[in-house]
N, C-alpha and C positions, 0 to 999 in steps of 0.2 A: 499730901505732899509726896509726889512720886520722886523716887531717888534714882540718880543716873550713874553711869560709868562712862568715862570719856571715849571709850572705844567699843561701846555696847553693840553697834551694828556690824562689827567685824571690819571696819575700815581703818583701823589703826595702822600706823606706819611701823609699829613694832613687828619684826619679821614673823614671829610665831603666832601673831594675832591678826596679820594682814588678811584682807578678804581673799578668799580662795579664787582660783581661776575657774572659768566655766567648766562644768562637768565634774567638779570636785565639791559637790554640795555637802557631802558628809563632813568634810573638814570645816566648812563654814558653819554648819550647825553646831559642831563641837565648840568652835570659837565663841559662838553666841551663848551657848550654855555656860561656858566658863565665865563670860562677862556678866551674864545674868546673876550668877552666884556672887560676883564682885559687888553688884548693887545691893545684895543682901548684907554683905559685910559693911558697906557704907551706911546702910540703914540702921544696923545695930549700933555702930559707933555713934551715929547721930542721936539715936534714941537715948543712949547712955548719957550723952552730953546734955540733952534737953531735960532729962529727969534729974540730973545733978543740980539743976537750977530751979527745980520745982515744977516743971511743966509735964503733966501726965501725958504719956506718949504710948502709942501702940504701933507695932510693925505688922503689916500684912503682906504676904508674898503671893505671887501669881501661881506658884506651885507649892505643894505641901512641904513644909519644914517645921513640923509641929513642935519639935523640941526647942526651937529658938524663936519662932514667930507664929502668928495666927495665919491661917489661909485667908486669901481675899474672899470675903463674902460681902456683897454690896450693902445689904441691910444692916449687917453688923458694923460696917465702916460708918454708915450714916448715924447709927445709934451712938457710936463713940464720939462723933462730932457733936451730936446733940448734947452729950454730957460734958462738952468742953475739952475733950482730949484731942491731941494732935495725932493724926493717923499718917504713917509713912508707908507708901506703897512701894514695894521692892520687887525685883525680878522681872521688871518690864511687863509685857503682856503674857509672859510665860512661853512665848513662841519665838523661834528664830526669825531673822530677816526683818524684824520690827524694831525701830529705834525707841529709846526711852522718851523721846518727844511724842511719838505716837501713843505710847503707854500713858503719858501724862494727859494728853488730849482725851484719850478714851476714859480714864478714871474721872476726869473733870466732867465729862458728859454723863457718866454713870451716877455720880453723886450730886448732880445739878450744881456744880460750882459756878460762881459768878464770874470768875476770871481765872486765867492761867498765867502764872508768873514764871517766866523763863530767866533764871539767873545765869549769867554768862561772864566772860572775862573782858567784855567791851561795854561801852556806855549805852549801847542800843544798836539800832539798825542804821547803817550809813548808805549813802547813795553810791559809794565805791569802797574798795578795801582801804581802810585808813592806814594800814601797815605799808601799803604800796603807794598810796596817793595822799600826801599831807594835806591836800585841799578838799578831801572828802568831807561831806556835811552830814551831821547827825540828823536823822529824820524824827520829828516829833510824833507824827501819826502816819499810819498806812492802812489801806484796806487789804482784806484778804486777797482781793483780785490783783493788787499791786505786787504782792509777794509772789503770786503765781506767774504773772506775765513777765515780770522783771527777773524771775529766777533768782531772787535774793536768798542768800545763804543764811536764813534765819532758823528754819527747821524743815524737816522733810515734808513733801507735798501731802502725804497721808495725814500727818498731824494738822497741817493747815486746813485741809478739807474737812476733817472732823470738827475743828473749831468753827469753821465757817458754817457748816450745816447745823451746828447746835448753838450758833450765835454766842460763842464764848470769846470775849476779848482776850488778847495776849499782850502782856507787858514784858518787854525785853529790857533788862537792866544789868548793871555791873555789880556782880556779887562782892567784889573786892573793896568797894567803897563803903566805909562805916555808915550805918544808918539807912542804907538803901532798901534793905529788906523791910524795915519798919515802915518806910515811906510807901513802898509798894503795897503793903498789907492794908494800910489805912486809906489808900486811894490818893495819896499825894502825887504830884507830877514827878516822874522819874523815868529815864530811858525813853523807849519808843512804845507807843500804844498801837497795837494792831487790832482794829475792831470794826472797820467798815463804816457803818453809819454813825452820825452824831448821837442817835438814840442809844446805840450800844456803848459808845464811849461814856455817855452820861450815866448809863446803867451801872458801869463799873465805878466811876468817880463818886457817884452818889449813894452807892450801896453799902459802904463801910460804916459801921455803927460805932457809937462812942465806946461801947464795951471793948471792941477790938483795939481802939486807940489806947484805952486804959491798960489793956493787957500788954501791948508791946512797950508801953512806957515803963512798965515794971521790970523789964529785962533789957539788956543791951543786945539788940539784934542788928 
């Protein structure tokens, strides 16, 4: 579970976090470092919440903060997952200029995840901006190629490319609707599925096992 920050890549409209002008890369790097630290704060809050309802959780960070979290070690993360623990990946990739979407795609590829779930504040991917066009239509499925050639504002192209090369489907759904996280986890239809071929879509929808369904039914997600 990679954790994000709304302005992680330095593109925030907040003046002191706005992306720097060309030639002022040092300021941009500092902005990114501050926002990577913000994702660690978010991860610790989420860990405390999940553990308060009995879900064993570990936080791993892309750079060392050993007093508050584990460093990211791929084999250790996989071992946690094998033991039924939730692993929260924080601090992005640990490098400036990379978004948390890219970090999520990277971690998904590293741990051989079956799907990437992108929780956002809209119902999925639309053919136009629904805030500007009331007639915009929600798209049920898309290929990676569609996202690229149509320049859809789903996630950055680096993340899309990583998912495409590693054949990782992406589900974009509304975080604010109750029950959506549980639906996405167990493979129910929700939001927009970006996966390319029918085989990849079937791989996601048919991969969720009854244990996961039982797990999410025990908690209000």
